[in-house]
N, C-alpha and C positions, 0 to 999 in steps of 0.2 A: 614648221615655218613660223618665223616671227611675224604677229600681226601687228600692222601698222597703227599710229595713234589715233584715238577716237577723233571725230569730226567734231569742231567746236560746238556746232548746234546740238550734239549728242551731249557732249558735256554739259552745257547749258540745261538741257532737259534733266539730266541726271541730278545736277546740282539743285534744280527747280523742286525736283521731287523729294530731295531729301529737306529742303527747307520747308515744304509743306507737311512734312511728317513731323519736324519739330514743332512749328507751330501748330498745326490741329490736335496733334496727341498730346499738347502741353509737356513736352519733354524738355528738361534743362538742356541737355544738348545731345546730340546724334551725330555718327561718323560712319561712313561705309567705304567700300572700296569693291571694284570689279575686277576680276581676273580673266584673261584669254591666252589662248596659246603658252600656259605656263607663267605669265608675268601679270603684274597690275597694269591695267590700260586705264585706270581711273579711279581716284579717290576723290570723297568730299566730307564735308562737317557743315553742322548748323549750330547754332545755339552757344552759349556761355556755360564753362564747365560747372560754375556753381548755380547757373540759372539766374543770375543777374547780369545785368550790363557791366558792372563795375568789375566782374572777374573776367579771366582771360576767354577768348574764344575757343573752342574746341577746334582741332586740327586732326586731321589722319594719324597723327603722332600722339595724339592724348590715350593715355592707358586707361582700360576700363577692366571690369572684373569681368571675365567670360563665362562664369559659371561651369556649366556640365558640359562644355566644348573641351574642359579639362580631360574628362575621360576618354576623349579619342588618343589623346597622347600616352595615357597610360594603357591603353587598348593595344596602341601599336607596340609599345614595349613588350607586352605580353607574347605579341605574335613574333617579335623578334627573338625572345628566347625561344619560343618553341621552335622556331627555324634553327637557332643554334644548337638544339638539342638538351636543352635545361628542363623543358615539360613537354607535356601532350596536352592536347586542350581536353581529351577526355579523361584527365587525371582528376582522382578525387582532391578536393584542396587539402584535405589531411593530410595527403603524402608531402605536401611541401609546408603547411602550417600546422603541426600535428596537434596543436594546442584548440584546434575548432573541430567541434563534435557535430560537423556537418556533412552529411552524404551527397554533396553537389561537386558538378565539374567546372573545370574553369571555362570550358565554353559557353555554359548554363551562365556562370556569372557574368560573362562578356556580353550576353544577349537578353539578360534579364529576364531570362528563364529557370533560376534556380528556385524560385520560389521564397526567397528571402525579404524580409520587412522591408518597406521602403526607405524607414527611419530608424533612427535607435530610440531605445527607450528613455535616453538621457533628455537634457534640455534641448530645446530648439537650436541644431548644431550651426545653423546659419547665421545666428544671431547670438550666440553665445561663445565663450573662450572653450577651446578644443581640448579634446580628451587625449591622452597618449593612448598607442595601442593597448599598452597593458591596461591602463586605467578603464579603457573602454570595455576589455573582456571583464574586467572584474565587477564593472558596475552596469553594465549595459550590452552583454554580448549579443550579435547578430543571432537571430532565431527565424525558422521556418514559419511561414502563414500559408504556404501553399504547398501542394505535392510537387517536388521538383521536376521539370521538364515537362509539365502538363500546361502552362499557359505563361503568357508574358504578364510579367509584373516588375515596373521599374523600381530600381532599389539601389539608393546611395550607399547603403552599407555594404552593398556587394562590391561598390567599387573601392570602400574603404580595405575590404578584404583583397582586392587585385593590388591595390597601391602596396600593401604589407606584402605580398607574393614578390611584386617585382623589388622591394627593398630586401628582401630575403635573400632571392636567387642572385643580384648585383651586389651585396654586399655594402650596399650605401643607401642613402634615402632614396624613396622614388622620384623626388624633385630633381637631385642632383643627377640621377640616372637619365633623366629627362633632358635635362640642360646639357650634358656631355654627349650624349647618343644621337639627340634630335635638335634641340635647339641651336646651340654653338655650329654644329654641321649646316644648317640652313641659314645660319646668319640671322636667326630671331633673336634678338640681342634686347629688346622692349618686351620680352615674355618672362614675367617674373613671377616668385611665389608670394610676394606682398608689393604694396603700390609704393611707387618711387613719390619723390616731393611733388611732382608736375601731374600726377593722376588726377583723375576726377573723382569728385565725392561721390558716395553712394547715396541717391536722394529719393525720398517718397513724397510724390506730388499730391495735395489734397484733391480728392475728387470734385469738390464744390468750390473750390478757392484757390486764388493764385500764389499758394503758398507751400513751401515744401519742409519736409522733416529729415534729418540728417541720419542715414541709417548706421548701425554701429558695423565695425569690421574687425575680425579677429583672425588669428591663426588656427584654423580647425584642425590642426594637427592630423589626428588618425582619419578624420572623413577629408581631410583636404584631396586626396586624390578625386575626390567625387565633384569639384567644384572650386578650387583655390586659386586658379592661375588668372593671372591678369596680362593683357595684351593691348596692342593698338591695332587699329583698322590696315595702317600700313603692314605692320608685322604678321598679323593673322591671314593677311591676304595670300602670304607665303604658305600657310597651312593648307589654305584652299586650293592653291597649285599643287600641295601634296597629293590631296584627295582627288586632284582630278588626273593624278599619273606621273606629275613631276617629283620622284621622290629622291631623286641625285643619288641613286643605288643604297639608300638607307634601309629600304625595304623592297624585296622582290616585286614585280608587278603582279606574278600570280599570286603573293600573299597579299595585297592591298586589293584584287579582284575578288578573293577569300572573304576578307574583312567587309567588304561591301554588298555582301549577297545576303538578301534579307532571311531572317530565321525565324521572327517571331511575329505576328500580326499585332500591332497596338488597337486591340480591339475593343470597342465598345458595344455592348448587347444591342440588337436590334438596328444598329446603324450602319451604312456602308462605312467601309474602312478604307483609309488612304496613305496610312502611314505603317511602318514596321520597323523593327531593330535588328542589325547585323551584328556583327561582333565589335560591340564597341562605339559603333556609329549608328545613326538613324537614316532611313531609307522612307521617302515619300512618291507617292504618286499624284501628279496635279494636272488636270488637262491632258491627259495623256503623255505626259514626260515623266520620266523618273529624275529624283532630285537624290543627291547622298551628302550627308553632313551631320550636323548636332545644332541644337538650340541650346541656350543657356540662361538662368534666370539665379541670382542673389538678390538678397534685400539692398534694392538701391541699383541694381543693374540688369539689363537685358541684353542679350546676344543672340547672333545667329550666324551660321555656316552654311550656305548649300552651294553645291556643285552640281550642273545639269549633266548626267551620266552620260549623256550622247554627244553632248557639243565639249566638253570639258570647261566650260564657261563657269565661273564662279563669284560668289559674292559674301561677304561680310559685312555685318551690321552690329553696332555697338550703341548703346544708350545708357545713360546713368539716370534710372528710374525704374521704381519696383514695378510699376505696371504701366500699359497704354501703349507699347510699340504695337503698329499694324502690320499688314503685309508688305512692308517696305522691301525686304529682300527679294520677293519674288518680283515686285514690281521693277526694281531696277535690273533683274534680268531679263524681264520681258521687254523693257525699253532698248536694252543692249541688242536684244535679237531682233526687235521689229526696227530700230533704226541703223542697224549695221549688223545685216544678217552674213552669216558665213556662207562662202562661197563652196566650201568642202572641197576635197582632194581631186584632182583631175584623174581620168581613168588612164592607166597604162597597160600596156601588154605584160603579159607575165610568162616567158618562155617556158619554165616549168610546168606550164598547164598542158603543154604539147605532148608531155610524156603519160599523161593521164586521161587524156579525151576518151579512151574506150570505156571509162568509167560513166560519161555524163549521159543524160537521156532517161527514158522513162524505165524505172523498176516497179515491180508488182508485188505488194505483201498479200497473199490470197487475190482478191480482186481488188484491192484498193491501190490505184496507182501513186507512185511517188516518183517526181522528176529529180534528177541528179544533176548538179551543176558544180562548177569550180569558180570559187569567188576569193580572193586573195590566196593564201595558202592551205583553203579548206576546203573539203567536199560539203556540199549542202544536199543534205536529202529531204524533201519536202520543204515545207515553210517554217523555219524556227518560228515558235512561239503559237504556231496553230497546230492542233491534234499533237502528233507525235514528230514532227518535223524536228531536224534539228543539224547543226554545224557538226564536222569531224575534222581533228587535226590528224595528220599523217605520224604515225610512231616509226620508231626506227626498226621496228620489225615486220614491217609492210601493212599492219593494219592500222586503223584509224579510230580515235578515241574521242567518244560524244562530249560536247562542250555544253550542253544546256538541255533543260526539260527532262522528259522522260529518258531520254537515252543519255543523259550527263554521266561521264565515268565510265559508259558501256563499251565495249570493244567492238567494233565493225570488220569483218575478214573477208577478203575477196576470192571466190573459189573460181579457176579458169578451168578451161577444157584444155584438149590435148595441142591446140594451137596456140594456146595463150590468150585466148579471149574470154573477159569476165563472163560468167553465165551465171553467177550466184552471189549475193551478199548473206554472210549470217551476221545477225546482230543480236547477241544474247541467244536466245533460242528461236528469233525469228528469222525465216528466209524470205528474201526478197529473188524474184527471178526476172527475167527480160518478156516474159509473157505470162499472163496469169496462170499459173499452176503449171509451168512448163513441164512438157514430156520427154524432154532430151534426156538421155541417158547419162551426160554430166551434170545432172541436176539432184540433189536430194531433197524434197519434199517432205517434211516431218508428216508420219501418218499414211504416205504413199498417196497415189492417184487412182481414182475410179477405173477400173478397164475398160468403162465403154466410153471413156472420155466426155467430152462436151456432147451433151444431147438435148 
């Protein structure tokens, strides 16, 4: 369903929040956009691109450097290559890039669990002219600083490797691959490798005075896949819609779901954690809500993209300042949720449920009761997210496949008696029966039952 345009009062509140962010955080300019139902429902901007009144005002079409949001495009290309059969996520990277003597996998590089150093040993790559892949290997080859697979450690060098992987398997540069396979099909014509003439300059605002310093901008070459792209709020909103599920058949929904599943916690010792990394994307838990997306920062620029995983509402925020951006992204999503709440889909009958009604009701794993019900196309056993409760999807062979939690990927089979009535559910080695330790002859309880029965 296409959402109607936002109310004028809502738009004024959103505009005022962006203006307050620009003023109170002393940002030269900031732009933002909100996505709902797969399309942009609002965009706004505040400030002047050069931070002075004489320069043009920022608009949602102004281009900014998006920093590490670039990684999400590279990651999608890697998963597309996987889906096409060119690689496997558990491939050692040396299988495709034999010049690298690194015992790490593609999946570990995507999730920042490869143990690779965060930056290169060369000059600060974000402010220095870039090195080619050949020069990078010759002068500052990526090295391990942690045991692969044992912890999260954010690595820009890891995405330099992944960018080269995409280039090698596509037979073109990583950027040309992204343009042809993602940007052009999505109509993201304002997302580019280098800035155009109307792009915002990168600025560092002095922390104690109202003056700014122009930040350098270079082609990062081999490190470009870690943070090179430029985009506008208007253009990047389309990528937020992509993360929310509107992939226009460029990526199967199952692959997108796989990419957004948390792999490694972004842990700070002795502190509660709220963030994790998936396969090239970030995941956050904020106030009991899950968000997916990615942040970005480069000298002179800050960027953020977040999507509410439950509703599909998304936000992008871009600013041309080295530091200073506050919680604008989540605030805009909160305002949208508060001022224009989603009604959600209406309940409808599902005729297919009638053929499976004999599965619903109470089942017992030992003496623990699990209620089974039918929701959408799924069989739900217990409460998903609580204990070992999970949803299951029907498979073609008559069994059910677990979709989350302890039973994700596990197969549930239904055992029926001579009259066709379901009397037992077998899930891996676990058995569920209609009554605790059902003694009927059609049921097979592992280990058998006490001859004395209940006493």
